[in-house]
C-alpha positions in Angstrom: 124.7 144.4 34.7 122.1 147.1 34.6 118.7 145.6 33.8 116.6 147.6 31.3 113.2 148.7 32.4 110.3 148.1 29.9 107.5 149.1 32.4 105.9 152.5 32.6 103.8 153.3 35.7 100.9 155.5 34.5 98.9 156.1 37.6 98.4 154.9 41.2 95.4 155.0 43.5 96.4 153.9 47.0 98.5 150.9 46.4 96.6 150.0 43.2 98.6 150.7 40.0 98.0 150.9 36.2 100.8 150.9 33.7 102.1 149.8 30.4 104.6 146.9 29.7 106.3 147.0 26.3 107.3 143.7 24.8 108.8 142.6 21.4 105.3 141.5 20.4 103.3 144.5 21.7 102.1 146.4 24.7 100.5 144.9 27.8 98.1 147.1 29.7 98.2 146.5 33.5 96.6 145.3 35.6 96.5 142.4 33.2 95.0 138.9 33.3 96.8 136.4 31.2 94.6 133.5 29.9 96.5 130.2 30.1 97.3 128.3 27.0 99.5 125.6 28.7 100.4 123.6 25.6 100.3 126.4 23.1 96.5 126.4 22.8 93.6 127.9 24.7 91.3 125.1 25.7 87.9 125.4 23.9 88.8 128.8 22.4 90.1 130.3 19.3 92.8 132.9 19.6 90.5 135.4 17.9 88.1 135.2 20.8 90.8 135.7 23.3 92.0 138.8 21.5 88.5 140.2 21.0 87.8 139.7 24.6 90.6 142.2 25.4 93.6 140.0 26.4 96.9 141.6 25.5 99.1 138.6 26.6 98.7 134.9 27.1 100.7 132.2 29.0 102.4 129.0 27.8 104.1 126.3 29.9 107.8 125.4 29.6 107.4 121.9 31.0 104.6 120.8 28.7 105.9 122.4 25.6 109.5 121.0 26.0 108.0 117.5 26.1 105.5 118.0 23.3 106.1 119.1 20.6 109.6 120.2 22.0 111.1 123.6 22.2 113.6 122.8 19.4 110.7 122.0 17.0 108.8 125.1 17.9 112.0 127.2 17.4 112.6 125.6 13.9 109.0 126.6 13.0 109.5 130.2 14.0 108.7 130.4 17.7 105.5 130.3 19.7 103.8 133.2 18.1 104.3 131.9 14.5 103.7 128.3 15.5 100.4 129.0 17.4 99.0 132.0 15.5 98.9 134.2 18.6 100.6 137.3 17.3 100.8 139.1 20.7 103.0 139.0 23.8 103.6 135.6 25.5 104.9 134.7 29.0 106.1 131.2 29.7 106.0 129.6 33.1 109.4 128.0 33.8 108.0 124.7 34.9 108.5 125.3 38.6 104.9 124.6 39.4 105.4 121.1 37.9 108.2 120.6 40.4 105.4 120.6 43.0 102.4 119.2 41.1 104.4 116.2 39.8 106.0 115.3 43.1 105.6 111.6 42.5 107.5 111.8 39.2 110.5 114.0 40.1 113.7 114.5 42.2 115.1 117.9 43.1 118.8 118.4 43.6 121.0 121.5 43.7 121.8 121.0 40.0 118.4 120.4 38.5 115.0 118.8 38.7 114.8 115.3 37.2 111.3 114.4 35.9 109.7 111.3 34.7 107.6 112.5 31.7 103.9 112.1 32.3 103.6 111.3 28.6 106.0 108.4 28.0 107.9 108.0 31.3 111.2 109.2 29.7 113.7 110.9 32.0 113.8 114.7 31.6 116.4 117.0 33.3 115.3 120.6 33.9 118.1 122.8 35.2 117.9 126.6 35.6 120.1 126.9 32.5 117.9 124.5 30.5 114.7 126.3 31.6 116.1 129.5 30.2 117.3 127.8 27.0 113.9 126.2 26.4 112.0 129.5 27.0 114.4 131.3 24.6 113.8 128.6 22.0 110.1 129.1 22.4 110.6 132.8 21.8 108.7 134.0 24.9 108.6 137.8 25.5 108.7 137.2 29.3 110.7 134.3 30.7 110.4 133.1 34.3 113.2 131.8 36.4 113.1 128.2 37.5 112.0 127.9 41.1 110.8 125.3 43.5 107.2 125.8 44.7 106.1 124.2 47.9 102.5 123.2 48.5 101.1 124.6 51.7 100.8 123.8 54.5 104.5 122.9 54.9 107.2 123.1 57.6 109.3 126.2 57.9 112.4 124.2 57.3 111.0 122.9 54.0 109.8 126.3 52.9 113.2 127.9 53.7 115.1 125.1 51.9 113.0 125.6 48.7 113.2 129.4 49.0 117.0 129.4 49.3 117.3 126.9 46.4 115.1 129.2 44.3 117.4 132.1 45.0 120.5 130.2 43.9 118.6 129.1 40.8 117.6 132.8 40.2 121.2 133.8 40.0 122.0 131.0 37.5 118.9 131.9 35.4 120.0 135.5 35.2 123.5 134.5 34.0 121.9 132.2 31.4 119.7 135.0 30.2 122.4 137.7 29.8 122.7 137.4 26.0 119.0 137.3 25.3 117.7 139.5 22.5 116.8 143.1 23.4 113.3 143.7 24.7 112.9 140.2 26.1 112.4 140.0 29.9 113.3 137.7 32.8 111.2 137.8 36.0 112.5 136.6 39.4 110.0 134.7 41.6 109.6 135.4 45.3 109.1 132.3 47.4 108.8 131.8 51.1 105.4 130.1 51.6 103.3 131.5 54.4 106.3 132.7 56.5 106.6 136.6 56.4 110.3 136.7 57.2 111.1 134.3 54.4 109.0 136.2 51.9 110.9 139.4 52.9 114.3 137.7 52.6 113.4 136.4 49.2 112.1 139.7 47.9 115.1 141.6 49.1 117.6 139.1 47.7 115.9 139.0 44.3 115.9 142.8 44.2 119.6 142.7 44.8 120.1 140.3 41.9 118.0 142.5 39.6 115.3 141.5 37.2 113.0 143.1 34.6 110.0 142.2 36.8 109.1 140.2 39.9 106.6 137.5 40.5 105.1 136.2 43.8 105.0 132.5 43.6 103.9 129.7 45.9 100.5 131.1 46.7 97.0 129.7 45.8 98.5 126.3 46.6 96.3 125.3 49.5 96.4 128.3 51.9 93.3 130.4 52.8 92.7 133.6 51.0 93.6 135.7 54.1 97.0 134.1 54.2 97.6 134.8 50.5 96.7 138.4 50.9 98.8 138.8 54.0 101.8 137.4 52.0 101.2 139.9 49.3 101.2 142.7 51.9 104.5 141.5 53.2 106.1 141.2 49.8 104.8 143.8 47.3 106.1 146.9 49.2 109.6 145.4 49.1 109.6 145.1 45.3 110.8 147.9 43.0 107.9 150.3 42.3 109.1 150.8 38.7 108.9 147.1 37.8 105.9 144.9 37.1 104.6 142.6 39.8 103.0 139.3 38.9 101.0 137.1 41.2 101.3 133.6 39.8 98.3 131.2 39.4 95.7 133.6 40.8 92.7 133.3 40.7 89.1 134.2 41.3 87.7 137.7 40.5 87.7 138.5 44.2 91.3 137.4 44.6 92.3 139.6 41.6 90.4 142.6 43.0 92.1 142.3 46.4 95.5 141.7 44.9 95.3 144.8 42.7 94.3 146.7 45.8 97.7 145.6 47.3 99.8 146.6 44.3 99.8 143.6 41.9 99.9 144.2 38.2 99.7 140.8 36.4 97.8 137.5 36.9 97.2 134.2 35.3 94.8 131.3 36.1 93.1 128.3 34.4 89.9 129.1 36.3 88.0 130.9 33.5 88.4 128.2 30.9 88.4 125.2 33.3 85.2 126.3 35.1 83.6 127.2 31.7 84.2 123.6 30.5 82.4 122.4 33.7 79.3 124.7 33.3 80.2 127.6 35.6 80.0 131.1 34.3 81.5 134.3 35.9 79.3 137.4 35.7 78.9 140.8 37.3 76.5 139.1 39.7 78.9 136.4 40.7 79.2 132.9 39.5 76.3 131.0 37.8 76.1 127.2 37.6 74.5 126.4 34.3 74.1 122.8 35.3 71.5 123.8 37.8 68.0 122.7 36.8 66.5 126.1 37.4 68.0 127.2 34.1 66.3 124.5 32.0 63.2 126.6 31.1 64.8 130.1 31.5 64.7 132.1 28.2 66.7 135.0 29.6 70.3 135.5 28.5 73.1 135.0 31.0 73.6 138.8 31.3 71.6 141.1 29.2 74.0 144.0 30.0 77.3 142.2 29.2 79.4 143.7 26.4 80.3 140.2 25.3 77.8 139.0 22.6 77.5 135.3 23.8 76.5 136.4 27.3 73.5 138.4 25.9 72.6 136.2 22.9 72.1 132.7 24.1 69.4 131.7 26.5 70.2 130.2 29.8 68.0 127.2 28.8 70.2 126.6 25.7 73.4 127.0 27.7 72.0 124.6 30.3 71.1 122.1 27.5 74.6 122.3 26.0 76.3 121.7 29.3 74.0 118.8 30.3 74.4 117.2 26.9 78.2 117.6 27.0 78.2 119.5 23.8 81.5 121.1 22.9 79.7 124.3 22.1 78.7 124.7 25.7 82.4 124.6 26.8 83.3 127.0 24.1 80.6 129.6 24.9 81.1 129.5 28.6 84.9 129.7 28.3 84.7 132.7 26.1 82.1 134.4 28.3 84.4 133.8 31.3 87.6 135.1 29.6 85.6 138.1 28.5 84.4 138.8 32.0 87.9 138.6 33.4 89.1 141.1 30.8 86.1 143.4 31.5 87.1 143.3 35.1 90.7 144.2 34.3 89.6 147.1 32.0 87.4 148.4 34.7 90.2 148.3 37.2 92.6 150.1 34.8 90.0 152.9 34.2 89.1 153.2 37.9 92.8 153.5 39.0 93.5 156.1 36.3 90.5 158.1 37.4 91.4 157.8 41.1 88.2 155.8 41.8 89.5 152.4 42.7 87.6 152.2 46.0 84.3 153.1 44.3 84.8 150.6 41.6 85.7 147.9 44.0 82.7 148.6 46.2 80.3 148.5 43.2 81.8 145.3 41.9 81.5 143.6 45.2 77.9 144.8 45.6 77.1 143.1 42.3 78.7 139.8 43.3 76.9 139.9 46.7 73.6 140.6 45.1 74.0 137.3 43.3 72.2 135.9 40.3 68.6 136.9 39.8 66.3 133.9 39.8 63.8 133.4 36.9 60.3 134.8 37.5 
């Protein structure tokens, strides 16, 4: 079966790319960062703030949503967009990460993964076919194959076993997705841990199966950044140039910058909101810990040049107070500041690639991070 292509590559600068991915719920500009709304909500944030910050697409999680409130209930209520109020594109993670993170509560066989629900202990069976069924009930624009992700470091035998199983599951997922509505997409996931040959085998096999897009999974799971970047370099050139490339679960602004340099188009990570809830802000001068006592009497804003209002409006002293007092407003403000910074970074990357100035933009961005936050006078 020929797999339709919904991705338009607009410009390249070295290996860095900018493009446009068309989904049933709108266009996604790439490189794109997808804020994570695991259970159908963005922690500490209103969808309005996520949209105004510049996000085109958000992520939901199959495993969590199938347990609560259930995919069938969401489908009966009109699908994820109607149910949540986010009226843009959505991608759903297949639940493969939970195969790894809930290791004490699951059993993996050729047929499926059997979980013990972390909510009530009930037995839950997630097969490739069920993963696709759940994501289609949710109404996701982009559906991910079910895979097995292995935490690194791991033995080569264990990495290869999981990679081969993921390939067989990829074929089953594609068959289960064949009658999906037009415009909806299925992405295959490259596995292979930190073994270059296995990454290459996985990428080549998935390309042979044929998908709307391709993800690189099983990274940012315990390995050093240098290993992650090396695996991208081994994998990305083997993936079709006319299809979107998604690096799952990544990451820091530096990780994103270096992955875009190596040809990656899409990212997701809980870091902006999770760190915001714990008092850490991302800025053009690197990360700023608002828990630090040096902010207690500082009347300056977090970043007087930020295009995001909260970063220029509230004093550091007030943000410090909110964080130390565990006020919900502190988590809200820092989460939106972080999401906005990530989206500003992506917009800067898109503009720089289109103008053929990626290296200049990357160097200037790095110089800002390396300068660090400016201490109060």
